[in-house]
C-alpha positions in Angstrom: -2.1 -23.9 -37.6 -5.4 -24.4 -35.6 -8.0 -21.4 -35.1 -7.5 -22.0 -31.4 -3.6 -22.0 -31.4 -3.6 -19.1 -33.9 -5.6 -17.5 -30.8 -3.7 -18.5 -28.4 -0.7 -17.3 -29.8 -1.8 -13.9 -30.4 -3.3 -13.6 -26.5 0.0 -15.2 -25.2 2.0 -12.2 -27.1 -0.2 -9.7 -26.2 0.1 -10.4 -22.6 3.9 -10.5 -23.0 4.0 -7.2 -24.7 1.2 -5.6 -21.6 3.3 -7.3 -19.0 6.4 -5.2 -20.0 4.7 -2.1 -21.0 2.9 -1.8 -18.0 6.0 -3.3 -15.9 3.3 -6.1 -14.3 6.1 -8.2 -12.6 3.4 -9.6 -9.8 0.5 -10.7 -12.3 0.3 -14.7 -12.7 0.8 -16.0 -16.8 -2.9 -16.7 -17.0 -4.0 -13.1 -16.4 -4.8 -10.9 -19.4 -5.9 -7.5 -20.2 -8.7 -6.8 -23.0 -7.2 -3.5 -23.6 -5.1 -0.3 -23.0 -5.8 1.3 -19.1 -3.9 3.2 -16.4 -2.5 0.0 -14.3 0.1 0.7 -11.5 2.9 -1.7 -11.7 2.7 -3.2 -8.3 -0.8 -4.9 -9.1 -1.3 -8.5 -8.0 -3.4 -10.9 -9.7 -3.8 -14.0 -9.7 -4.7 -17.2 -12.2 -7.6 -16.3 -14.7 -8.2 -12.8 -13.7 -9.4 -10.2 -16.1 -9.1 -6.5 -16.4 -11.2 -5.0 -19.2 -10.5 -1.6 -21.7 -10.0 1.6 -19.5 -10.0 0.8 -16.3 -8.0 2.5 -13.8 -6.2 0.7 -10.9 -3.9 2.4 -8.4 -1.3 1.2 -6.4 -1.9 -1.7 -3.7 -4.3 -3.5 -5.5 -4.9 -7.7 -5.7 -7.0 -9.3 -7.6 -8.4 -13.1 -6.8 -8.0 -15.8 -9.0 -11.2 -16.0 -11.8 -12.0 -12.5 -11.3 -13.2 -10.3 -14.0 -13.4 -6.3 -14.5 -15.2 -4.9 -17.0 -14.3 -2.1 -19.3 -14.0 1.1 -17.5 -14.1 -0.2 -14.1 -12.1 2.3 -11.8 -10.6 2.5 -8.2 -10.2 5.9 -7.1 -9.7 7.8 -3.8 -8.1 7.7 -0.9 -5.1 9.9 -2.6 -5.4 13.5 -1.9 -5.4 15.6 1.5 -8.2 17.6 1.5 -8.6 18.7 5.4 -5.5 21.4 5.6 -7.6 24.8 5.9 -4.1 26.5 5.3 -3.4 25.0 1.7 -5.6 24.5 -1.8 -6.1 21.0 -1.8 -3.9 20.9 -5.1 -0.6 21.7 -3.1 -1.9 19.9 0.4 0.0 16.5 -0.8 -1.2 12.8 -0.8 -1.4 10.3 2.0 -0.3 6.4 1.3 -2.4 5.3 -0.9 -4.8 2.3 1.4 -5.0 -1.5 0.3 -7.6 -2.6 -2.0 -9.0 -6.2 -2.2 -10.7 -7.8 -4.3 -11.8 -11.3 -3.8 -11.9 -14.7 -6.1 -14.0 -15.3 -8.6 -15.8 -11.7 -8.5 -17.5 -10.2 -11.3 -17.3 -6.3 -11.4 -19.7 -4.9 -13.9 -18.8 -2.0 -16.8 -18.2 1.7 -15.2 -18.2 0.8 -11.8 -16.5 3.0 -9.8 -15.0 1.4 -6.0 -13.4 3.3 -3.3 -9.6 2.5 -2.6 -9.1 0.5 0.4 -12.6 -1.4 0.1 -12.5 -5.5 0.2 -14.8 -7.1 -2.0 -15.5 -10.8 -1.0 -14.8 -13.7 -2.9 -18.1 -14.8 -5.1 -19.4 -11.0 -5.5 -21.0 -9.3 -8.4 -20.9 -5.6 -8.5 -24.0 -4.3 -11.6 -22.5 -2.2 -13.9 -22.7 2.0 -12.9 -22.6 1.1 -9.0 -20.6 3.3 -6.6 -19.2 1.2 -4.3 -18.2 3.0 -1.0 -17.9 0.2 1.2 -17.2 -2.8 1.9 -18.9 -6.0 -0.1 -19.6 -9.1 1.7 -19.0 -12.6 -0.1 -21.4 -13.8 -2.8 -23.7 -10.4 -2.6 -24.9 -9.1 -5.5 -24.5 -5.4 -5.5 -25.6 -2.2 -7.7 -26.8 1.2 -7.4 -25.3 4.3 -6.4 -24.3 3.8 -3.2 -24.5 0.2 -3.9 -26.4 -1.7 -2.1 -27.2 -5.6 -1.5 -29.4 -6.3 -3.9 -29.7 -10.2 -3.2 -27.0 -13.2 -2.9 -25.6 -14.7 -5.5 -25.9 -18.4 -4.0 -27.9 -19.9 -1.1 -25.4 -21.9 1.5 -25.4 -25.2 0.0 -24.3 -23.6 -3.1 -21.9 -21.6 -0.9 -20.1 -24.7 0.7 -20.1 -26.1 -2.9 -18.5 -23.3 -4.5 -15.9 -22.6 -1.9 -14.2 -26.4 -2.4 -14.0 -25.1 -6.2 -12.3 -22.5 -5.1 -9.7 -24.8 -3.2 -9.0 -27.1 -6.4 -5.5 -26.3 -7.6 -6.9 -27.2 -11.4 -10.7 -26.7 -12.6 -12.1 -27.6 -15.9 -11.8 -24.7 -18.2 -14.7 -24.2 -20.6 -15.9 -21.2 -22.7 -18.3 -22.7 -24.8 -20.3 -24.9 -22.9 -23.5 -23.4 -20.3 -23.1 -25.7 -17.0 -25.2 -25.4 -14.5 -23.8 -27.6 -11.4 
């Protein structure tokens, strides 16, 4: 057996185990996790989505294809009733969890905190350590606390090329070669 096939077999068995352990029935067969975390059973993850170790993923989260979450990403909030003056927060109950949509080919850096109920646009990048309190526009690179637009990932021509690439049903997979269009 070659190194590649042993590695592939290991990854396949590991993901089989994680899918069973976490009860993940709505993730694509190419979805991969880098380690333990707190993942809701209803996670929807499309082709080649990746979640790093120690991520906190609540209910009602969708990850688009080719999206990567680095270690320690948390999607939090929207799950406590705090505006009842007649009851402590701990006894006030929980509202329905809002839907969080993370688009295709999104990269979320280590230790990012996203508020639940947001939409992260296709092709966006969120810098490590950012606190995201508002929706993120497609193809923007955001960072800081609260997260703000740093710059755009692509120009208009490159965005059009990227959109065409995302529409393809099959793309070339190469983990080692650095390609520039």
